[in-house]
C-alpha positions in Angstrom: 69.1 62.5 -32.0 71.4 64.3 -34.4 68.8 67.0 -35.0 68.5 67.9 -31.4 72.1 67.3 -30.2 74.4 68.2 -33.0 74.5 72.0 -33.5 73.5 73.4 -36.8 74.3 77.1 -36.2 77.7 78.6 -36.4 78.2 82.3 -37.1 74.6 82.9 -38.2 72.1 84.5 -35.8 70.1 82.1 -33.6 66.4 82.7 -34.2 64.0 83.0 -31.3 62.4 79.6 -32.2 65.7 77.8 -31.3 66.5 79.7 -28.1 66.5 77.7 -24.9 67.9 77.4 -21.4 68.3 79.7 -18.4 71.0 82.1 -17.3 72.1 79.7 -14.6 73.7 77.6 -17.3 76.4 80.2 -17.4 77.3 79.6 -13.8 77.8 75.8 -14.2 79.7 76.2 -17.5 82.2 78.8 -16.2 82.5 77.1 -12.8 83.5 73.8 -14.5 85.8 75.6 -16.9 87.8 77.2 -14.1 88.1 74.3 -11.7 91.2 73.0 -13.4 94.9 72.6 -13.0 96.1 75.5 -15.2 94.1 77.9 -13.0 95.9 76.2 -10.0 99.3 76.9 -11.6 98.3 80.5 -12.3 97.5 81.1 -8.7 100.7 79.4 -7.6 102.8 81.8 -9.7 101.7 84.7 -7.5 103.7 83.1 -4.6 106.5 81.6 -6.7 107.4 85.0 -8.0 107.7 86.4 -4.4 104.3 87.2 -3.0 103.0 86.1 0.4 99.8 84.1 0.9 97.6 86.8 2.3 98.2 89.6 -0.2 98.4 87.1 -3.1 94.9 85.9 -2.2 93.6 89.4 -1.9 95.1 90.4 -5.3 93.8 87.3 -7.0 90.3 88.0 -5.7 90.4 91.6 -6.9 91.7 90.6 -10.4 89.1 87.8 -10.8 86.3 90.3 -9.9 87.6 93.1 -12.2 88.5 90.9 -15.1 85.5 88.7 -14.6 83.2 91.7 -14.7 84.6 92.7 -18.1 84.2 89.1 -19.3 80.6 88.9 -18.0 79.6 92.2 -19.7 80.5 90.4 -23.0 78.5 87.4 -22.0 75.4 89.6 -21.5 75.5 90.4 -25.2 74.7 86.9 -26.2 71.0 86.6 -25.5 70.3 90.1 -26.9 72.0 89.5 -30.3 72.1 85.7 -30.7 75.5 86.0 -32.3 79.0 84.7 -31.6 81.1 87.3 -29.8 83.6 88.1 -32.6 80.9 88.6 -35.3 79.6 91.5 -33.3 83.1 93.1 -33.5 82.3 93.9 -37.1 80.1 96.7 -35.9 83.2 98.4 -34.4 86.0 97.4 -36.8 84.1 96.8 -40.1 83.1 93.6 -41.7 86.7 92.9 -42.9 88.5 95.1 -40.3 87.5 92.7 -37.5 90.0 90.2 -38.9 92.8 92.2 -37.3 92.0 91.1 -33.7 90.5 87.8 -34.9 93.8 86.5 -36.3 95.4 86.9 -32.9 92.4 85.4 -31.1 92.8 82.3 -33.3 96.6 82.1 -32.5 95.9 82.4 -28.8 93.3 79.7 -28.6 95.5 77.3 -30.5 98.2 78.0 -27.9 95.8 77.5 -25.0 94.7 74.2 -26.7 98.3 73.1 -26.8 99.2 74.0 -23.3 96.1 72.4 -21.9 96.7 69.3 -24.0 100.1 68.8 -22.5 98.8 68.7 -18.9 95.7 66.7 -19.8 97.9 64.3 -21.9 100.0 63.6 -18.9 96.8 62.7 -16.9 95.3 60.6 -19.7 98.6 58.9 -20.3 98.9 57.9 -16.6 95.2 56.9 -16.5 95.5 54.6 -19.5 99.2 53.6 -19.0 100.0 54.7 -22.6 102.4 57.6 -22.1 102.2 61.4 -22.7 102.2 61.4 -26.5 99.3 58.9 -26.8 97.5 60.8 -24.0 97.8 64.1 -25.9 96.5 62.6 -29.1 93.5 60.8 -27.5 92.6 63.9 -25.5 92.7 66.1 -28.7 90.4 63.7 -30.6 87.9 63.7 -27.8 88.0 67.5 -27.6 87.5 67.8 -31.4 84.4 65.5 -31.4 82.8 67.4 -28.5 83.4 70.7 -30.3 81.8 69.4 -33.5 78.7 68.3 -31.6 78.6 71.9 -30.2 76.6 74.0 -27.9 74.4 71.5 -26.0 77.2 69.0 -25.2 79.5 71.9 -24.2 77.0 73.0 -21.6 76.3 69.4 -20.5 80.0 68.9 -20.0 80.2 72.1 -17.9 77.4 70.8 -15.6 79.1 67.5 -15.1 82.6 69.0 -14.6 81.3 71.6 -12.1 80.0 68.9 -9.8 82.9 66.3 -10.2 85.7 68.9 -10.1 84.1 70.6 -7.1 84.0 67.3 -5.2 87.7 66.7 -6.1 88.8 70.1 -5.1 87.0 69.8 -1.7 88.8 66.5 -1.1 92.2 67.9 -2.2 91.7 71.0 -0.1 91.1 68.8 3.0 94.2 66.8 2.2 96.3 70.0 1.7 95.1 71.6 5.0 96.3 68.4 6.8 99.8 69.1 5.6 100.2 72.9 6.1 100.2 75.2 9.1 97.5 77.6 7.8 97.8 79.9 10.8 101.5 80.4 10.2 100.9 81.1 6.5 98.2 83.7 7.2 100.3 85.5 9.8 103.3 85.8 7.5 101.9 88.8 5.6 104.2 91.4 4.0 102.6 93.8 1.6 104.6 94.5 -1.6 102.9 96.7 -4.2 104.6 95.0 -7.2 103.8 91.5 -6.0 100.2 92.5 -5.2 99.7 94.0 -8.6 101.2 90.9 -10.2 98.6 88.8 -8.4 95.9 91.1 -9.7 97.3 91.0 -13.2 97.5 87.2 -13.2 93.9 86.7 -12.4 92.5 89.6 -14.4 94.4 88.4 -17.5 93.0 84.9 -16.9 89.5 86.3 -17.0 90.0 88.7 -19.9 91.2 85.8 -22.1 87.6 84.5 -22.1 86.3 87.8 -23.5 86.6 87.0 -27.3 84.3 84.0 -27.0 82.2 84.2 -23.9 79.0 85.3 -25.7 79.3 82.2 -27.9 77.9 80.2 -24.9 75.1 82.6 -24.0 73.7 83.3 -27.5 71.1 80.5 -27.4 69.5 81.9 -24.3 66.0 83.4 -25.0 66.1 87.0 -26.0 64.0 87.8 -23.0 66.7 86.6 -20.6 67.7 89.3 -18.2 71.1 90.9 -19.0 71.7 91.3 -15.3 71.0 87.6 -14.7 73.4 86.6 -17.5 76.1 89.0 -16.2 75.9 87.8 -12.5 75.7 84.1 -13.2 78.6 84.3 -15.6 80.7 86.5 -13.2 79.9 84.3 -10.2 80.7 81.0 -11.9 83.9 82.2 -13.5 85.2 84.2 -10.5 84.3 81.5 -7.9 85.8 78.7 -10.0 89.0 80.5 -10.8 89.5 81.9 -7.2 88.9 78.4 -5.8 91.6 76.9 -8.1 94.0 79.8 -7.6 93.6 79.7 -3.8 94.6 76.0 -3.9 97.6 77.0 -6.0 98.7 79.7 -3.6 98.6 77.3 -0.7 100.4 74.6 -2.6 103.1 77.0 -3.8 103.6 78.3 -0.3 104.4 74.8 0.9 105.8 73.0 -2.2 107.1 75.8 -4.4 109.2 74.6 -7.3 108.4 71.0 -6.6 104.8 71.6 -7.6 105.7 73.6 -10.7 108.1 70.9 -11.9 105.3 68.3 -12.0 101.9 69.8 -11.5 99.9 66.8 -12.4 101.9 64.3 -10.4 102.1 66.5 -7.4 98.3 67.0 -7.2 97.6 63.3 -7.7 100.3 62.5 -5.1 98.6 64.9 -2.6 95.3 63.0 -3.0 96.6 59.5 -2.6 97.2 56.3 -4.6 95.2 53.5 -6.2 91.6 54.2 -7.1 91.9 57.7 -5.7 94.8 58.5 -7.9 92.9 57.2 -10.9 90.0 59.4 -10.0 92.2 62.4 -9.7 93.9 61.8 -13.1 90.3 61.6 -14.5 89.4 64.9 -12.8 92.4 66.7 -14.2 91.6 65.4 -17.7 88.0 66.4 -17.3 88.8 69.9 -16.1 91.1 70.4 -19.1 88.6 68.9 -21.5 86.0 71.4 -20.5 88.2 74.4 -21.1 89.9 72.9 -24.2 86.5 72.3 -25.9 85.8 76.0 -25.3 89.1 76.9 -26.8 88.5 74.7 -29.9 84.9 75.9 -30.4 85.9 79.5 -29.9 88.9 79.1 -32.3 86.6 77.6 -34.8 84.1 80.5 -34.5 86.9 83.0 -34.9 88.3 81.3 -38.0 84.9 81.2 -39.7 84.3 84.8 -38.8 87.6 85.8 -40.4 87.0 83.9 -43.6 83.4 84.8 -44.0 84.2 88.5 -43.8 85.8 88.2 -47.2 83.7 85.5 -48.7 80.3 86.8 -47.6 79.4 83.5 -46.0 76.5 83.5 -43.6 75.9 79.8 -42.9 78.2 76.8 -42.7 77.7 73.2 -43.7 78.4 70.4 -41.2 81.3 69.2 -43.4 82.9 72.7 -43.4 82.3 72.9 -39.6 84.1 69.6 -39.1 87.0 70.8 -41.3 87.5 74.1 -39.4 87.5 72.3 -36.0 89.9 69.7 -37.3 92.3 72.5 -38.3 92.2 74.0 -34.8 92.6 70.5 -33.3 95.5 69.5 -35.5 97.4 72.8 -35.1 97.0 72.7 -31.3 98.1 69.0 -31.1 101.2 69.6 -33.2 102.3 72.5 -31.0 101.6 70.4 -27.9 103.6 67.4 -29.1 106.5 69.7 -30.2 106.5 71.6 -26.9 105.6 69.0 -24.3 109.2 68.6 -23.0 110.7 72.1 -23.0 108.8 74.7 -24.9 105.7 75.4 -22.8 107.3 77.8 -20.3 108.4 80.3 -22.9 105.2 79.6 -24.9 103.1 80.6 -21.9 104.9 84.0 -21.9 104.0 84.4 -25.5 100.4 83.7 -24.8 100.3 86.2 -22.0 101.9 88.7 -24.4 99.0 88.0 -26.9 96.6 89.1 -24.2 97.9 92.6 -24.7 96.0 92.6 -28.0 92.7 91.7 -26.5 92.3 94.3 -23.7 91.9 97.2 -26.3 89.5 95.1 -28.3 87.4 94.4 -25.2 87.3 98.1 -24.2 86.2 99.2 -27.7 83.6 96.4 -28.0 82.0 97.2 -24.6 82.0 101.0 -25.0 80.4 100.6 -28.4 77.8 98.1 -27.2 76.7 99.8 -24.0 77.4 103.5 -24.5 77.4 104.2 -28.3 75.1 101.7 -30.0 73.2 101.1 -26.7 72.6 97.4 -27.7 71.1 98.3 -31.1 72.7 96.7 -34.2 71.8 96.0 -37.8 72.5 92.2 -37.8 72.2 91.7 -41.6 74.7 94.5 -42.1 77.3 92.6 -40.1 77.7 90.4 -43.2 77.7 93.2 -45.8 81.0 95.1 -46.4 78.9 97.6 -48.4 76.4 98.1 -45.6 76.2 100.6 -42.7 79.3 99.3 -40.9 81.5 99.2 -44.0 84.4 96.9 -44.8 87.0 98.8 -42.6 86.3 101.2 -39.8 89.6 103.1 -39.6 88.6 105.2 -36.6 88.2 102.1 -34.4 91.3 100.4 -35.9 93.3 103.6 -35.1 92.1 103.6 -31.5 92.9 99.9 -31.3 96.5 100.6 -32.5 96.9 103.4 -30.0 95.6 101.1 -27.2 98.3 98.6 -28.1 101.0 101.2 -28.1 99.9 102.7 -24.8 100.4 99.4 -23.1 104.0 98.8 -24.2 105.7 101.0 -21.6 103.9 99.1 -18.8 104.3 95.6 -20.2 106.5 93.0 -18.5 107.2 89.6 -20.2 110.2 87.2 -20.4 111.1 88.7 -23.8 110.1 92.4 -23.5 109.9 94.8 -20.5 108.7 98.3 -20.9 110.6 101.3 -19.5 108.0 102.2 -16.9 108.0 98.7 -15.3 111.1 99.3 -13.2 109.8 102.6 -11.7 106.6 100.7 -10.7 108.7 98.1 -8.8 108.4 95.5 -11.5 104.6 95.5 -11.6 102.8 94.9 -14.9 99.8 97.2 -15.2 99.5 97.1 -19.0 96.1 95.4 -18.9 94.7 98.4 -16.9 96.1 100.9 -19.5 94.9 98.6 -22.3 91.3 98.9 -21.0 91.2 102.6 -19.9 93.0 104.3 -22.8 91.1 102.8 -25.8 87.8 103.0 -23.9 88.1 106.8 -23.4 89.5 107.3 -26.9 86.8 105.3 -28.6 84.1 107.0 -26.7 85.4 110.4 -27.7 85.7 109.4 -31.4 82.6 107.3 -31.8 80.1 109.6 -30.1 80.8 112.3 -32.7 79.3 110.2 -35.5 76.5 107.7 -34.7 74.9 107.6 -38.1 75.6 103.9 -38.3 73.5 103.1 -35.2 70.0 102.0 -36.1 66.9 103.1 -34.1 66.4 99.6 -33.0 68.0 96.2 -33.5 67.4 94.9 -37.1 67.0 91.2 -37.3 67.6 89.1 -40.5 64.7 87.6 -42.4 63.8 84.1 -41.3 65.7 81.5 -43.3 64.2 78.3 -44.9 64.7 75.3 -42.7 66.8 73.6 -45.4 69.4 76.3 -45.2 70.4 75.4 -41.7 70.0 71.7 -41.8 
């Protein structure tokens, strides 16, 4: 059982003999990961901040499709290379230079783990009658165990969550429609460019946050898996799941407003009913958060190992070391959750959204290099060799990355910093658009002048003895 269920691979390439599954698995995983209460809250913010129902929904759809397309382009890299997402970043930034975005990735996923644990802890605490603190700790332990088991159990969890959470959202949607005058909400449409762009930014940022680890969950697919199939199943699952949740959030916010934001978990459960139904909904909320928090823990673990191995030359990881890395992510996230469960999370969420500023330039550089410069051809052994074709530090890419960060600042709007061009745009934050376009163009101009590091075809590592990966 342990040989087939517990994952042995970490940052090393997955050989063809261990590849399995179909591209459809990306649909169920990302549908289940997005049918959850934090996505509901994200959608609700579009209305709470002043948008109307109609244009908020249109903006959220557009953002989910645009951001989801970028995220799905990363997912399509997994079957081709058989590598975790951030390892492949070494081809752009250098074996050690990739640590620059990696450190921020780790910080973000610890934060997402913490914010998710607070909401899930409330649900677990209510379900078990033990309180929020105990609920957070229990939830964190379950998350850590599932992340240790790894890839197969993560996809199994996604399949289960996609079905159970879909059923719950259908039921909640029916209950909500019984309470609202949908016709009146849809007729009260007043277009506001800043509010529309806010809705687009909310959902696009939600999708872009998956970019640094989405290929981690497609890398076991057979190398012959169609890139188009991987792209479309990933995009459809993530966009459908998030839009479904966010639409529910928009309708709730339009009728309940601050009452919902003051107690998201209790409001959703109260909307559904009491008794066994309430218990089922608490379970669904915990299950939805479990799915995404396992992804955050697993992705944080991969990013941490990638950072350390760039300096240590490490290619494989023992089960003991794997457990230790995951425990670090889990403990750090749980401590932040316990410290911030009463008052800290609102400002912390602004901090996390600010961190997203650092990932749009990374995403642009990664995608331009993969699809336009290297054209899907990489020297995989060289990704672990600082003296190899990619070098330790690629200063041209790091320079473009820095310029991409700076280009966003005038357009950035957060609780603790607002750029000078936000007001002329009516308060809209379009930094994520700038953060994609500017570094994409700059990197293409710089990188196409010197492609000596691009191999004629993808170079795979020599097969490893079975004992090495056991």
